[in-house]
C-alpha positions in Angstrom: -38.1 -28.3 -19.3 -35.0 -26.9 -18.2 -34.6 -23.4 -16.5 -32.3 -20.9 -18.1 -30.3 -18.8 -16.5 -28.3 -15.4 -18.1 -24.8 -15.6 -17.9 -23.1 -12.5 -17.0 -21.2 -10.8 -19.2 -19.2 -7.7 -18.7 -20.0 -4.9 -20.5 -23.1 -6.3 -21.7 -26.0 -7.2 -19.1 -25.6 -5.0 -16.8 -28.6 -3.6 -15.3 -30.0 -1.4 -17.9 -30.1 -4.5 -20.1 -31.2 -7.5 -16.9 -34.3 -5.0 -16.6 -35.4 -4.4 -20.4 -35.2 -8.3 -21.1 -36.7 -9.3 -18.3 -39.7 -6.5 -19.0 -39.6 -7.3 -23.0 -38.5 -10.7 -23.7 -38.7 -12.9 -20.3 -38.2 -16.7 -20.7 -34.9 -16.5 -17.9 -35.4 -18.2 -14.7 -32.2 -16.0 -13.2 -30.1 -13.2 -14.1 -26.7 -13.4 -13.1 -24.7 -10.0 -12.7 -21.5 -9.3 -14.1 -18.8 -10.0 -11.0 -18.3 -7.8 -8.1 -14.4 -7.8 -7.2 -12.6 -6.5 -4.5 -9.9 -3.6 -5.9 -7.6 -1.2 -3.6 -9.7 -3.3 -0.6 -12.9 -2.4 -1.4 -15.3 -3.6 -4.2 -15.5 -1.5 -7.3 -17.8 1.2 -7.3 -19.3 0.6 -11.0 -19.8 -3.3 -9.4 -21.5 -1.7 -6.5 -23.9 0.2 -8.6 -24.6 -2.3 -10.5 -25.8 -4.6 -8.3 -28.0 -1.6 -5.8 -31.7 -3.5 -5.3 -33.3 -0.2 -6.6 -31.8 -0.7 -10.4 -33.1 -5.1 -10.2 -36.6 -4.4 -9.3 -38.3 -7.6 -9.7 -35.7 -9.0 -12.0 -34.9 -13.0 -10.2 -31.3 -11.9 -9.8 -28.1 -13.8 -8.3 -24.9 -11.4 -7.2 -21.9 -12.7 -8.9 -18.6 -12.2 -7.0 -15.1 -13.3 -7.8 -12.4 -13.5 -4.5 -8.9 -15.2 -3.8 -10.4 -16.4 -0.4 -12.8 -15.7 2.4 -10.9 -12.1 3.0 -11.9 -10.7 0.0 -15.5 -13.0 0.2 -15.8 -10.8 3.6 -15.7 -7.7 2.1 -18.0 -8.5 -0.9 -20.3 -9.8 1.3 -20.1 -6.6 3.5 -21.1 -4.3 0.7 -24.1 -6.5 -0.2 -25.5 -6.8 3.2 -25.0 -3.0 3.2 -27.4 -2.6 0.0 -29.4 -5.4 0.6 -30.4 -5.5 4.2 -33.0 -3.5 4.0 -34.8 -5.5 1.5 -37.7 -7.4 1.9 -37.8 -10.9 1.0 -40.9 -13.2 0.6 -41.7 -15.9 2.5 -38.9 -18.6 1.7 -36.7 -16.3 -0.2 -33.5 -16.2 0.1 -30.9 -13.5 -1.6 -28.6 -15.4 -3.8 -25.0 -15.3 -4.6 -23.1 -17.3 -7.2 -18.8 -17.5 -6.7 -17.1 -17.3 -9.8 -14.3 -19.8 -10.2 -14.7 -19.9 -14.3 -13.4 -16.4 -15.2 -10.3 -17.8 -17.8 -8.8 -14.3 -18.6 -5.3 -14.9 -18.0 -5.1 -11.5 -15.6 -7.4 -13.0 -12.7 -6.5 -16.7 -13.4 -2.9 -15.3 -12.2 -3.9 -13.3 -9.6 -6.3 -16.8 -8.0 -9.6 -15.5 -8.8 -12.2 -17.4 -11.4 -10.5 -20.2 -12.9 -7.4 -19.6 -11.2 -8.7 -20.7 -7.7 -8.9 -24.2 -9.1 -5.9 -24.7 -8.6 -5.8 -23.6 -5.3 -7.6 -26.6 -3.3 -6.8 -24.6 0.4 -8.5 -21.2 -1.1 -11.8 -23.3 -2.2 -11.7 -24.8 0.7 -11.9 -21.1 2.6 -14.7 -19.9 0.4 -16.1 -23.3 1.0 -16.9 -22.6 5.0 -16.8 -18.9 4.2 -20.1 -20.0 2.6 -20.9 -22.3 4.9 -21.1 -19.9 7.8 -23.5 -17.5 6.0 -26.2 -20.2 5.2 -29.0 -17.7 5.0 -28.0 -17.0 1.7 -28.4 -19.3 -1.8 -24.9 -19.7 -2.4 -23.6 -21.3 -5.9 -21.0 -22.0 -8.1 -19.5 -21.3 -11.7 -17.0 -23.1 -12.9 -14.6 -24.4 -15.1 -13.0 -27.9 -15.6 -9.8 -26.3 -13.9 -7.0 -24.2 -16.0 -4.3 -26.3 -17.7 -6.0 -29.9 -17.8 -9.8 -30.8 -17.6 -9.7 -33.0 -14.7 -8.3 -30.7 -12.2 -12.1 -30.4 -11.4 -11.3 -33.6 -9.5 -9.5 -32.7 -6.1 -12.2 -29.5 -6.0 -15.3 -31.0 -6.5 -15.5 -32.6 -2.8 -15.3 -29.6 -1.5 -17.9 -27.8 -3.6 -20.0 -31.0 -2.5 -19.7 -30.7 0.8 -20.7 -26.7 1.2 -24.4 -25.4 1.2 -24.7 -25.1 -2.6 -27.7 -25.1 -5.0 -25.9 -25.9 -7.9 -22.5 -25.7 -10.0 -23.0 -24.2 -13.6 -20.3 -25.5 -15.6 -18.5 -24.8 -18.6 -16.8 -27.3 -19.8 -13.1 -26.1 -20.9 -10.6 -25.0 -19.3 -9.0 -21.3 -18.9 -6.4 -22.1 -21.1 -8.8 -22.6 -23.8 -10.9 -19.2 -23.1 -14.2 -19.5 -25.8 -12.2 -21.3 -28.3 -11.8 -25.4 -28.9 -14.4 -27.8 -28.4 -16.2 -28.0 -25.3 -15.1 -31.8 -22.9 -18.4 -33.4 -22.9 -16.6 -36.5 -21.8 -15.3 -34.6 -18.7 -18.4 -32.8 -18.4 -19.9 -36.1 -18.1 -17.2 -37.6 -15.5 -18.2 -34.5 -13.5 -21.8 -34.7 -13.8 -21.7 -38.3 -12.5 -19.3 -37.3 -9.7 -20.9 -34.6 -8.1 -23.7 -34.7 -5.4 -24.7 -30.8 -6.3 -27.3 -29.9 -9.2 -25.9 -29.0 -11.9 -26.0 -26.5 -14.6 -24.5 -26.8 -18.0 -23.0 -23.5 -19.4 -21.0 -23.0 -23.5 -22.1 -22.5 -26.7 -25.7 -22.5 -26.8 -27.3 -20.3 -29.3 -30.7 -22.4 -30.5 -33.4 -24.1 -29.2 -32.5 -27.5 -30.7 -29.4 -27.3 -28.5 -31.1 -26.8 -25.7 -33.3 -30.1 -26.4 -30.6 -32.0 -27.1 -29.0 -31.1 -23.8 -32.5 -31.6 -21.8 -33.0 -35.1 -24.3 -29.1 -36.2 -23.0 -29.4 -35.2 -19.5 -32.4 -33.6 -17.9 -34.3 -37.1 -17.0 -32.3 -39.7 -14.6 -32.6 -42.2 -17.8 -29.2 -44.3 -16.1 -27.9 -44.4 -12.3 -24.6 -42.3 -13.9 -25.9 -39.2 -12.6 -28.5 -36.9 -11.2 -30.5 -35.0 -14.2 -29.4 -31.3 -16.0 -30.6 -28.7 -13.1 -30.3 -25.9 -15.8 -28.7 -24.2 -19.2 -26.6 -21.1 -18.3 -26.7 -18.8 -21.8 -24.8 -15.9 -22.5 -23.9 -14.6 -25.7 -26.7 -16.9 -27.2 -28.8 -14.6 -26.1 -27.6 -11.5 -26.6 -28.0 -12.5 -30.6 -31.0 -14.0 -30.1 -33.1 -12.5 -27.1 -36.0 -14.8 -27.8 -33.9 -17.8 -27.2 -35.3 -18.8 -24.0 -39.0 -17.8 -24.4 -39.3 -19.8 -27.7 -37.9 -22.7 -25.3 -39.7 -22.4 -22.3 -43.0 -21.3 -23.9 -42.9 -23.8 -27.3 -42.8 -20.7 -29.2 -41.3 -20.1 -32.8 -39.7 -16.6 -33.6 -39.0 -15.6 -37.3 -35.9 -14.1 -38.0 -38.3 -10.9 -38.4 -39.8 -11.4 -35.1 -36.3 -11.5 -33.4 -35.3 -8.6 -35.0 -38.6 -6.7 -33.8 -37.7 -7.6 -30.1 -34.0 -6.3 -30.7 -35.0 -2.9 -32.1 -37.4 -3.0 -28.8 -34.4 -3.8 -26.6 -32.4 -1.5 -28.1 -34.8 1.4 -27.6 -35.5 0.7 -24.2 -31.5 0.1 -23.2 -31.2 3.2 -25.4 -33.4 5.6 -23.4 -31.9 4.0 -19.5 -28.5 4.9 -20.8 -29.5 8.3 -22.3 -30.3 9.4 -18.7 -27.2 8.2 -17.2 -24.5 8.5 -19.9 -23.0 12.9 -20.5 -22.0 12.8 -24.2 -23.4 11.6 -27.2 -19.5 10.3 -27.8 -20.0 7.9 -24.9 -23.4 7.0 -25.6 -22.6 5.9 -28.8 -19.5 3.9 -27.5 -22.1 2.3 -24.9 -25.2 1.7 -27.7 -22.6 0.2 -30.3 -21.5 -2.8 -27.7 -25.6 -4.0 -27.7 -25.0 -5.3 -31.6 -21.8 -6.7 -30.7 -23.0 -10.7 -31.2 -26.2 -9.9 -33.3 -24.5 -10.2 -37.0 -25.6 -13.8 -37.0 -29.3 -12.4 -36.2 -28.9 -9.1 -38.4 -27.0 -10.4 -41.4 -23.3 -8.9 -42.4 -24.2 -5.7 -44.2 -27.0 -3.9 -41.7 -24.7 -5.1 -38.2 -21.6 -3.4 -40.3 -23.5 -0.6 -41.2 -24.4 0.0 -37.3 -21.2 -0.8 -36.1 -19.3 1.9 -38.4 -21.5 4.8 -37.6 -19.5 7.6 -36.5 -22.4 9.8 -35.2 -25.4 9.6 -33.2 -27.5 10.8 -36.2 -26.0 7.9 -38.2 -26.5 5.7 -35.9 -30.0 5.8 -35.0 -30.6 6.1 -38.5 -28.8 2.6 -39.0 -30.8 1.2 -36.1 -34.2 2.5 -38.1 -32.9 0.1 -41.0 -32.2 -2.8 -39.5 -35.9 -2.5 -37.9 -37.4 -2.1 -41.1 
C-alpha cells in the first residue's frame, strides 16, 4: 500500500479545505500547503496566514516553500520558525518542509524559482547546503524533469541525493508542458533508477485503478533497477473525487452518489469556515464557486454548469442543494 500525499494547489487546498478534507474524507498521509514565497523581502501575508499552527491543528502537514536560493530560504525559514518554534512535537516527530522545484508557471520559472531553479545547479546546491545546515527539520523536494528537456534532472539529482531529503516528488513533465501533453514515464523511470533518495510519483492520477497500476509497476523492488516507489501525490484527482485516497487505502468502493454526498458535506464545511472569514456575499460566492472547478466529471455537465453560473448566493445555494439531490 502506497502512502497518498495531497498536492498543493494555489487557491484550492488552503487551510480551510485541508482541515475539512482530513476530518471528513481521510486516507491522506500528508497534506502540502500551497507554496510560501518571498515578496519585497518578506513572506507574503496570505502565505504566512495559511501556515499558522492554529489553522492546521491535527492535520499531517508539510509546509511548502519556493525560493531562488539560500537568501530566500533564510527568510522563509525565519517566518516558519517564528510561528512554529513553540509548537510541541511528538517524540521523534519533526516539522516537514517541502521545497518546490517544480512549479511550471513562466513568471516563477523566469525568476529562477520552481522548475526554473533546475537550470541553475549552483542555486540548487545553495538550497541543499541550507537544508543540510538545518537538519532538525524533515526536508523534501518536489520537482519536474526539467524546464525544456526531460533529462535536465541529471545535473541536479546528485546534489539532491547528497542533501538530507526524506523523499523527492517527481512530476514527469518539463515546465514548458505545464500540465499538457503526456507524462514522460521513460524519463521518470530513468530518474527513479538513478536516485538514491525515495521517489514519490505525481501527475494525472484520478482513479484507484491508476494508483494500483503505479503500485504494481513500481511499488515493489521486483528488479535491481530501482527502489520501490515511496508514495503517490495527487492534486486535481482528489479535488474531483475527495474519497479517492480513502477508497485506495481502505479498499472501499464509493458509488457516484456516495462521492457527491461527500462533496456536499465537504462544501458545507468549507462554506461555514469561509463565511466566518470572508466579508461580503460577492467575495464569498467567488471563493466558494472555485470548490467545484474540477468536479464536472463527478457531477455531470448540467449541475456543474448550474453551480458555476449562479449569480448570487441564493441561486448558488439552491444549485448546490440540487447537486446533493
